[in-house]
C-alpha positions in Angstrom: -2.6 21.0 -8.4 -5.2 19.3 -10.6 -7.1 17.6 -7.8 -10.7 16.5 -8.6 -12.0 16.1 -5.0 -11.8 18.1 -1.8 -13.1 17.9 1.8 -13.1 20.8 4.2 -13.5 21.2 7.9 -14.3 24.8 8.6 -12.2 26.7 11.1 -13.6 27.6 14.6 -13.6 31.4 14.5 -10.0 32.3 13.4 -8.3 29.1 14.4 -8.0 25.7 12.7 -9.6 24.3 9.7 -8.5 21.3 7.7 -8.5 20.6 4.0 -7.9 17.4 2.1 -7.6 17.2 -1.7 -7.3 14.1 -3.9 -7.5 13.0 -7.5 -9.9 10.6 -9.2 -7.5 7.6 -9.0 -8.1 7.6 -5.3 -11.3 6.3 -3.7 -11.5 8.2 -0.4 -14.8 8.3 1.5 -14.7 10.4 4.6 -15.8 8.3 7.6 -15.9 11.0 10.2 -14.2 14.3 11.1 -13.9 17.0 13.7 -11.8 20.1 14.2 -8.6 18.0 14.6 -8.9 15.2 12.1 -10.4 13.8 8.9 -10.8 10.0 9.0 -11.0 8.1 5.7 -10.7 4.7 4.1 -8.5 4.9 1.0 -8.0 2.7 -2.0 -5.7 3.8 -4.8 -6.4 2.4 -8.3 -8.5 -0.5 -6.8 -5.7 -1.7 -4.5 -6.4 -2.9 -0.9 -8.1 -0.4 1.3 -6.4 1.2 4.3 -7.5 3.7 6.9 -6.0 7.2 6.5 -6.5 9.7 9.2 -5.2 13.2 8.6 -4.6 15.2 11.8 -3.8 18.5 13.2 -3.5 17.6 16.9 -4.5 20.4 19.4 -1.7 22.6 20.5 -3.5 23.3 23.8 -2.3 21.3 26.8 -5.9 20.9 28.2 -7.1 19.2 24.9 -4.2 16.8 24.2 -5.3 13.8 26.3 -8.9 13.8 25.1 -7.6 14.1 21.5 -5.4 11.0 21.7 -8.1 9.0 23.5 -10.7 10.0 20.8 -8.3 9.2 18.0 -7.8 5.7 19.5 -11.5 5.0 19.1 -11.4 5.5 15.3 -9.7 2.2 14.4 -12.5 -0.4 14.2 -10.8 -3.2 12.2 -7.3 -4.3 13.3 -7.0 -6.3 10.0 -6.9 -3.1 7.9 -3.7 -1.0 7.8 -3.9 2.4 9.4 -1.8 5.4 8.6 -2.0 8.7 10.5 -0.5 11.7 8.7 -0.2 15.2 10.0 1.0 17.4 12.9 1.0 15.7 16.3 1.9 18.9 18.1 3.8 16.6 20.5 7.3 16.9 21.8 8.3 13.4 22.8 11.5 14.3 24.7 13.0 17.3 26.5 15.6 17.5 23.7 12.9 18.7 21.3 12.0 21.6 23.6 13.8 25.0 23.6 12.6 27.8 25.9 9.1 28.6 27.1 7.3 26.4 29.5 8.9 23.2 30.8 8.6 19.9 28.9 5.3 18.2 29.7 5.9 14.4 30.2 2.1 13.7 30.3 1.8 14.8 26.6 4.4 12.4 25.5 2.9 9.7 27.7 -0.6 10.1 26.2 0.9 10.0 22.7 3.0 6.8 23.3 0.1 5.1 25.1 -2.1 5.9 22.0 0.6 4.3 19.7 0.8 1.2 21.8 -3.0 0.7 22.2 -3.4 1.2 18.5 -0.5 -1.1 17.4 1.1 1.8 15.6 4.6 3.0 15.3 6.1 6.4 14.6 8.1 6.7 11.4 10.9 9.2 11.9 11.1 12.0 9.3 14.3 12.9 7.6 15.6 16.3 7.0 14.9 19.3 9.2 13.7 18.8 12.7 10.6 20.8 12.0 8.2 21.1 9.0 9.0 24.8 8.8 12.1 26.9 8.8 12.9 30.6 9.2 15.4 30.1 6.3 18.4 31.4 8.4 21.8 29.7 8.2 23.5 27.7 10.9 22.4 28.0 14.5 19.9 30.7 13.7 17.8 28.3 11.7 14.8 27.6 13.8 
């Protein structure tokens, strides 16, 4: 991949871990990190700086509210653009849920409250509904 720089957050036992790679055209000091995020300020080829936070939100119900509240404390300058990239591990409507435990409205509530407090908006992705696929055709494609 020809990346000159890397930052790692070690996994906790067998779970988690985050890695971020970038090349020398990008100035990317890491401001803070924990098991679910790497928070940076980014400048590409000397352009304006912006906050970049790379996340893997907790999949566990009992950790979600605390995660969104903590993430909301990272933004310290409302005049600098902020982009959050990664896996939110959030289903924002019952239509995104199939099988298993019932849809949890609180998870979506905490996520949307975070977006509102932080003056952020979700950019919808195009393509598949998920970032992974079992490579089956038609209705069997999960």
